[in-house]
C-alpha positions in Angstrom: 0.0 0.0 0.0 1.3 3.5 -0.8 2.0 5.9 2.0 0.4 9.4 1.9 2.8 12.1 0.7 4.1 14.4 3.4 2.4 17.8 2.9 4.0 20.9 4.3 1.9 24.1 4.4 3.9 27.1 5.4 2.4 30.5 5.6 4.8 33.4 5.9 4.3 37.2 5.2 7.2 39.0 3.4 9.7 40.8 5.7 9.5 44.7 5.4 12.9 46.4 5.6 13.7 50.2 5.4 17.0 52.3 5.8 15.7 53.4 9.1 15.8 51.1 12.1 14.5 47.9 10.8 11.0 47.0 11.7 10.5 43.3 11.1 7.2 41.5 11.5 6.9 37.9 10.6 3.8 35.9 10.8 4.4 32.7 12.7 5.1 29.7 10.5 2.1 27.4 10.5 2.9 23.8 9.6 0.3 21.1 9.1 1.2 17.6 8.3 -1.2 15.1 6.8 -1.4 11.9 8.8 0.6 9.0 7.5 -1.3 5.9 6.6 0.2 2.9 8.3 -2.2 0.1 7.4 -2.8 -1.6 4.1 -6.2 -1.4 2.5 -8.1 -4.7 3.2 -8.2 -7.1 0.4 -11.8 -7.3 -1.0 -12.9 -10.9 -1.3 -15.2 -11.4 -4.2 -15.5 -15.2 -4.1 -18.8 -16.4 -2.6 -17.9 -20.0 -2.3 -15.0 -22.4 -1.6 -14.5 -26.0 -2.6 -12.5 -27.9 0.0 -11.0 -31.4 -0.4 -10.9 -32.6 3.2 -8.9 -35.5 4.5 -9.3 -35.6 8.4 -12.2 -37.2 10.1 -15.7 -36.1 9.0 -16.6 -34.3 12.2 -13.6 -32.0 11.9 -14.2 -31.3 8.3 -17.9 -30.4 9.0 -16.9 -28.3 12.0 -14.3 -26.3 10.0 -16.8 -25.7 7.3 -19.3 -24.3 9.7 -16.7 -22.1 11.5 -15.4 -20.6 8.3 -18.9 -19.9 6.9 -19.8 -18.1 10.2 -16.6 -16.1 10.3 -16.4 -15.1 6.6 -19.8 -15.5 5.1 -18.4 -17.7 2.3 -20.2 -20.9 1.4 -18.0 -24.0 1.8 -18.5 -27.1 -0.2 -16.4 -30.1 0.9 -15.8 -33.7 0.1 -14.1 -36.0 2.6 -11.6 -38.5 1.2 -8.7 -40.5 2.4 -5.2 -39.2 1.5 -4.7 -41.8 -1.3 -8.1 -41.1 -2.8 -7.5 -37.3 -2.5 -4.2 -37.4 -4.3 -5.7 -39.6 -7.1 -8.6 -37.2 -7.5 -6.4 -34.1 -7.6 -4.2 -35.7 -10.2 -7.1 -36.9 -12.3 -8.6 -33.4 -12.3 -5.4 -31.4 -12.9 -6.7 -29.8 -16.1 -10.1 -28.8 -14.6 -9.9 -29.0 -10.8 -13.1 -29.3 -8.8 -11.5 -28.2 -5.6 -9.7 -25.0 -4.6 -7.8 -26.2 -1.5 -6.8 -29.5 -0.1 -6.9 -29.5 3.7 -5.5 -32.3 5.9 -3.8 -35.5 5.3 -0.1 -36.7 5.6 2.5 -34.4 4.2 4.0 -37.1 1.9 0.8 -36.8 -0.2 1.4 -33.1 -0.6 5.1 -33.7 -1.4 3.9 -36.1 -4.1 1.4 -33.6 -5.4 4.0 -30.9 -5.6 6.3 -33.2 -7.6 3.5 -33.6 -10.1 2.9 -29.9 -10.5 -0.5 -29.9 -8.8 0.0 -27.2 -6.2 0.0 -23.5 -6.3 2.7 -21.3 -4.7 1.5 -19.0 -1.9 3.3 -17.0 0.7 1.0 -16.6 3.6 1.3 -13.7 6.0 0.7 -16.3 8.8 3.9 -18.2 8.0 5.3 -16.1 10.9 3.2 -18.3 13.2 4.8 -21.6 12.3 6.7 -23.2 15.2 9.3 -25.0 13.1 9.3 -23.7 9.5 12.1 -26.1 8.5 10.0 -29.1 9.4 6.5 -27.7 8.9 6.6 -25.7 5.7 7.6 -26.3 2.1 10.8 -24.4 1.1 9.0 -23.4 -2.1 5.8 -22.3 -0.3 3.5 -24.9 -1.9 2.3 -26.6 1.3 2.3 -26.0 5.0 1.7 -28.1 8.1 -1.5 -27.7 10.0 -1.1 -30.3 12.7 1.3 -32.9 14.1 0.4 -36.4 15.2 2.9 -38.3 17.4 3.1 -42.0 18.2 2.5 -43.0 21.8 1.8 -46.1 23.9 -1.8 -46.4 25.3 -1.7 -48.6 28.4 -4.8 -49.8 30.2 -4.5 -48.7 33.9 -6.9 -51.5 35.0 -4.6 -54.0 33.5 -1.7 -52.4 35.4 -3.6 -52.7 38.7 -4.1 -56.4 38.0 -0.4 -56.9 37.2 1.3 -54.9 40.0 4.8 -55.9 38.9 4.3 -54.4 35.5 4.8 -50.8 34.6 3.5 -48.9 31.6 6.1 -49.0 28.8 8.1 -45.9 28.3 10.5 -47.1 25.6 10.6 -49.2 22.5 12.7 -51.7 24.5 9.9 -52.0 27.1 7.5 -53.4 24.5 9.6 -56.5 24.3 9.3 -57.4 28.0 7.8 -60.8 28.7 4.9 -59.5 30.7 3.6 -57.8 27.5 3.7 -61.0 25.4 0.3 -61.4 23.7 -0.9 -58.2 25.4 0.0 -55.6 22.7 -1.9 -54.4 19.6 -1.0 -52.4 16.6 -2.5 -52.0 13.1 -1.0 -53.9 10.2 1.5 -51.8 8.2 -0.1 -52.9 4.9 -3.3 -51.1 5.8 -2.4 -48.4 8.2 -0.1 -45.4 8.0 0.1 -45.4 11.8 1.8 -48.8 11.8 4.0 -47.9 8.8 5.1 -44.8 10.8 6.0 -47.1 13.8 8.1 -49.4 11.6 9.9 -46.4 10.1 10.6 -45.1 13.5 12.1 -48.3 14.7 14.4 -48.5 11.6 15.5 -44.9 12.0 16.3 -45.4 15.7 18.1 -48.8 15.4 19.4 -48.9 11.9 18.3 -51.5 9.2 19.8 -54.7 10.5 19.1 -54.2 14.2 15.8 -52.6 13.3 14.5 -55.6 11.4 15.7 -58.0 14.2 13.7 -55.9 16.7 10.6 -55.8 14.4 10.5 -59.6 14.4 10.4 -59.7 18.2 8.0 -56.8 18.3 5.6 -58.5 15.9 5.7 -61.7 18.1 4.5 -59.6 21.1 1.2 -58.7 19.4 -2.2 -60.2 20.4 -3.4 -59.2 16.9 -3.1 -56.7 14.1 -6.0 -54.4 13.2 -6.8 -52.8 9.9 -7.4 -49.3 11.2 -4.6 -47.3 12.9 -6.8 -46.0 15.7 -8.6 -49.3 16.5 -6.0 -50.7 18.9 -6.7 -47.9 21.3 -10.4 -48.8 21.4 -9.5 -52.5 22.0 -7.1 -51.6 24.8 -9.8 -49.3 26.3 -12.1 -52.4 26.4 -9.5 -54.5 28.1 -8.8 -56.8 25.2 -5.1 -56.0 25.4 -2.8 -54.1 27.7 -0.9 -51.8 25.3 -1.6 -50.1 22.0 0.9 -48.4 19.7 -1.2 -45.6 18.1 -1.1 -41.9 17.5 -1.4 -39.9 20.7 -4.4 -37.9 19.5 -6.3 -41.1 19.1 -5.4 -42.1 22.7 -6.6 -38.7 24.0 -9.8 -39.0 22.1 -10.5 -42.3 23.8 -9.7 -40.8 27.2 -11.7 -37.6 26.7 -14.8 -39.0 24.9 -15.1 -42.6 26.0 -13.7 -42.3 29.6 -11.1 -45.0 28.8 -8.7 -46.0 31.6 -5.6 -45.2 29.6 -2.2 -43.6 30.3 -0.1 -42.1 27.5 3.7 -42.2 27.8 5.9 -41.4 24.9 9.0 -43.6 24.1 12.1 -42.1 25.6 14.3 -42.9 22.6 12.1 -40.8 20.4 9.0 -41.3 18.4 7.7 -41.0 14.9 5.2 -38.5 13.8 3.0 -37.3 10.9 2.5 -33.8 9.7 -0.9 -33.0 8.2 -0.8 -30.4 5.5 -2.8 -28.0 3.3 -2.2 -26.6 -0.1 -4.0 -24.4 -2.7 -4.5 -26.4 -5.9 -3.2 -25.2 -9.2 -6.1 -23.9 -11.3 -8.3 -23.2 -8.3 -11.3 -21.1 -9.3 -11.8 -19.4 -6.0 -8.2 -18.4 -5.2 -9.1 -15.5 -2.9 -11.3 -17.7 -0.7 -8.7 -20.4 -0.8 -6.0 -18.0 0.5 -8.4 -16.9 3.2 -8.9 -20.5 4.4 -5.2 -21.2 4.1 -4.3 -18.2 6.3 -7.0 -19.0 8.8 -5.9 -22.7 9.1 -2.4 -21.6 10.3 -3.7 -19.0 12.7 -3.9 -19.7 16.5 -7.7 -19.2 16.2 -8.1 -21.8 13.4 -5.8 -24.4 15.1 -7.5 -24.0 18.5 -10.7 -25.4 17.0 -9.5 -29.0 16.7 -10.4 -30.3 20.2 -13.9 -28.8 19.8 -14.4 -31.4 17.1 -12.6 -34.3 18.8 -9.3 -33.7 16.9 -6.4 -33.6 19.4 -3.4 -33.3 17.2 -0.7 -30.9 18.3 -0.7 -27.5 16.5 1.9 -26.3 14.1 1.6 -22.6 15.2 2.5 -20.7 18.2 -0.1 -19.0 20.4 -2.6 -21.9 20.7 -4.0 -22.6 24.1 -3.4 -26.3 24.4 -6.1 -28.7 25.6 -3.4 -31.3 26.2 0.0 -29.7 26.7 1.5 -33.2 27.3 1.2 -33.8 23.5 4.1 -31.3 23.0 6.4 -33.4 25.3 7.2 -36.1 22.8 10.8 -36.3 21.5 10.5 -36.4 17.7 13.1 -38.3 15.7 
């Protein structure tokens, strides 16, 4: 925005001089300065609707739609898809996109979309809010992180009372203890990104050879493998096993909304994580509205809404009042 020009109005009468003693009268100089404009003119949003491709759970998608419509008066149309479905849809529609913005889902899907030229570059004024830009923002400004999910161990406290010599596991090594044989649950890595993240974490911590040796023992500890990444927390809540290896926000959801007797320690050696992202799609028809959503989603206000809709992932921005500060304690690898 252009600053107003500095205006100087000086009013001065000419000085009268004679050969006689000099009589000089000078009107006082009056100066008035126009106020300097210090704020930019607001951007006028002409878009009346926004089409969102939404990957998190349905309740969160619906909640964000309602919150955005109330705040900005723009109609939001959204479709909820898994990350794999969303990426395939964006690629199939690259020449005539249905959606303006893709919100949520693992960051590797956004990295893949960027590599295929499907994302728009946008420098948000709210990038200043990001806690860890090197980890949570694309260097070319084509995607940004909107939440962080960390792996944790959900342990049933009733089981611990029944087994007083056992303690809740606080390390990956603890999962191999004999008292947990047949008492652990995790999703299968062929059907769950949660379990895939767990395997990747183990290999990163231990190295390939030692990691695979550990994984064989780890798999032998399991009571069963589930299809869904969040399901083990539900089964452990019901007492069907003692320990679940799941994302911490799924554990918190069971504690908060199902009164589950669970404790949530994080592995001391470090834990794996997922970053959920967002990006404006190349060829978006409602770019102004898409930028508005993008900015709002990386504001403290936008990220504070998650728990209201049973989404307990850690925020990627500073300034959010945390519903569960302990989720920020995990040591990330």
